[in-house]
C-alpha positions as CSV (number, residue, x, y, z in Angstrom):
1,M,100.4,90.6,120.3
2,T,103.7,89.2,120.9
3,H,105.3,86.9,118.7
4,L,105.3,83.9,121.0
5,S,101.3,84.5,121.2
6,L,101.3,83.9,117.3
7,R,103.2,80.6,117.8
8,Q,99.8,79.0,118.8
9,P,97.3,80.0,116.3
10,V,100.5,78.7,113.6
11,R,101.2,75.6,115.1
12,A,97.1,74.8,115.1
13,L,96.6,75.8,111.6
14,R,99.9,73.7,110.7
15,R,98.6,70.5,112.7
16,C,95.2,70.8,110.5
17,A,96.7,71.5,107.1
18,A,99.0,68.3,107.8
19,R,95.7,65.7,108.3
20,P,95.9,63.4,105.2
21,P,92.2,64.5,104.4
22,V,93.1,67.8,104.1
23,L,96.7,67.1,102.4
24,F,94.3,64.9,99.9
25,G,92.4,67.5,98.8
26,G,94.0,70.2,98.7
27,V,96.6,68.2,96.2
28,Y,93.1,67.3,94.4
29,G,91.2,70.2,94.1
30,A,95.1,72.0,93.3
31,V,95.2,69.1,90.0
32,L,91.2,69.6,89.5
33,A,91.3,73.2,89.3
34,S,94.3,73.1,86.8
35,S,92.7,70.1,84.9
36,M,89.2,71.8,84.6
37,V,91.2,75.0,83.1
38,A,92.9,73.2,80.5
39,A,90.0,71.4,79.5
40,L,87.5,74.5,79.7
41,T,90.2,77.4,77.9
42,E,91.4,74.5,75.3
43,Q,88.6,75.9,73.1
44,G,90.8,79.0,73.0
45,E,87.6,81.5,74.5
46,T,89.6,84.0,76.4
47,A,86.4,87.1,77.0
48,P,85.5,87.9,80.4
49,A,81.9,86.1,80.0
50,D,83.8,82.7,78.7
51,R,86.1,83.0,82.3
52,F,83.0,84.1,84.0
53,S,81.5,79.9,82.8
54,S,84.4,78.5,83.3
55,A,84.5,79.4,87.2
56,Q,80.9,78.3,87.4
57,W,82.2,74.7,85.9
58,L,84.7,74.6,88.1
59,L,82.5,75.2,91.5
60,V,79.9,72.9,90.4
61,T,82.5,70.1,89.5
62,A,84.3,70.8,92.5
63,V,81.2,70.3,94.6
64,A,80.4,67.3,92.7
65,S,84.2,66.0,92.9
66,A,84.1,66.2,96.9
67,L,80.5,64.9,97.4
68,A,81.6,61.9,94.8
69,H,84.3,61.3,97.4
70,G,82.3,61.4,100.5
71,Y,79.9,59.5,99.3
72,A,82.3,56.8,98.1
73,H,83.6,57.1,101.8
74,L,80.3,56.7,103.1
75,I,79.6,53.1,100.8
76,A,83.4,52.0,102.1
77,L,82.2,52.4,106.0
78,R,78.9,50.4,105.3
79,G,82.1,47.5,104.9
80,D,82.9,47.3,108.3
81,R,79.3,46.5,109.0
82,T,78.6,49.6,111.9
83,H,75.5,51.6,111.8
84,H,77.0,54.9,111.7
85,G,73.9,57.0,111.2
86,V,72.8,59.9,109.0
87,H,74.4,62.9,111.4
88,A,77.7,60.7,110.9
89,G,77.1,60.4,107.2
90,V,76.7,64.4,106.4
91,R,79.8,65.0,108.8
92,L,81.6,62.5,106.1
93,L,80.3,64.4,103.1
94,L,81.2,68.0,104.7
95,S,84.3,66.5,105.1
96,E,85.3,66.9,101.8
97,W,85.4,70.6,102.6
98,P,89.6,70.9,101.5
99,L,89.1,69.3,97.8
100,V,86.6,72.4,97.4
101,L,88.8,75.1,99.0
102,A,91.5,73.9,97.0
103,T,89.9,75.2,94.1
104,A,89.5,78.5,95.6
105,P,92.5,80.5,94.4
106,T,91.9,79.2,90.5
107,L,88.2,80.6,91.1
108,V,89.1,83.6,92.4
109,L,91.6,83.9,89.0
110,L,88.9,83.4,86.7
111,L,86.5,85.4,88.7
112,G,88.8,88.5,88.3
113,A,88.9,87.8,85.1
114,A,85.6,87.8,84.0
115,W,85.2,90.7,86.5
116,G,87.7,92.7,84.6
117,W,90.2,92.8,87.8
118,W,92.7,91.8,85.2
119,P,93.1,90.4,82.2
120,S,91.2,87.7,80.8
121,A,93.6,86.6,77.8
122,G,96.4,84.1,79.0
123,I,94.9,83.9,82.8
124,E,94.9,80.4,82.3
125,Y,98.9,80.3,82.6
126,V,98.6,82.0,85.9
127,A,96.1,79.4,87.5
128,F,98.6,76.4,86.4
129,A,101.4,78.3,87.9
130,V,99.5,79.1,91.2
131,N,98.5,75.7,91.4
132,V,101.8,74.1,90.8
133,V,103.6,76.5,93.7
134,L,100.2,75.1,95.6
135,L,101.1,71.2,95.0
136,F,104.6,72.1,95.7
137,V,103.1,73.7,99.5
138,W,101.1,70.3,100.2
139,G,103.9,68.4,99.0
140,L,106.5,70.5,101.3
141,L,103.8,70.7,104.5
142,A,103.5,67.0,104.2
143,A,106.8,65.9,104.4
144,R,107.1,68.6,107.3
145,A,104.1,66.6,108.7
146,A,106.5,63.5,108.5
147,G,109.4,64.9,110.2
148,R,111.4,65.2,107.4
149,R,114.0,68.0,107.4
150,W,114.2,71.1,105.1
151,G,116.1,69.7,102.5
152,S,114.5,66.4,102.1
153,A,111.1,68.6,102.4
154,L,112.1,71.1,99.6
155,M,112.8,68.0,97.3
156,I,109.9,66.1,98.2
157,G,107.9,69.0,97.5
158,T,109.4,70.3,94.3
159,V,108.6,66.6,92.9
160,D,105.3,66.8,93.8
161,S,104.7,69.8,92.1
162,L,106.5,68.1,89.0
163,L,103.9,65.2,89.2
164,G,101.1,67.2,90.0
165,L,102.2,68.8,86.6
166,T,102.2,65.8,84.7
167,V,99.1,65.1,86.1
168,V,97.3,68.0,85.0
169,V,99.6,67.9,81.5
170,A,97.7,63.9,81.3
171,N,94.6,65.2,81.9
172,A,95.0,68.0,79.3
173,F,95.9,65.5,76.3
174,I,93.4,62.9,77.3
175,K,90.3,65.4,77.5
């Protein structure tokens, strides 16, 4: 496979990832995952069984959040007085997949700790770091999709990741 033939799939992936619902779901999912890990590990439980329980709660919360967002969008669309039908409603609910997918890195980290692939203690810090990097990448991607130059996009990604970190810390203090 030549370098030239790789460009089309990379461009298609970049276009898909730069769509507003994907960006929204990616950012929301990363913040949600970090907030959940902060809330669930606040009790100081680090045993593998606790990490497995945290992974389960994260998955349930991500799916429930995605369904709640899809449901809210569905209700909001009724305001345009157009009948959208069952298929459109299901499609709208399923369009929230980026939110669930964005929690996958944290889910894998928690499950890996639960299954003994790596130490269970301190895995929340690794999850926070991974999610901050993801928030940086989402910000960078959005800035590049908006036509920003690399320097500006890097700055925007950095600010976005710090803003996300601030939201996670605020959520941890609220809970």
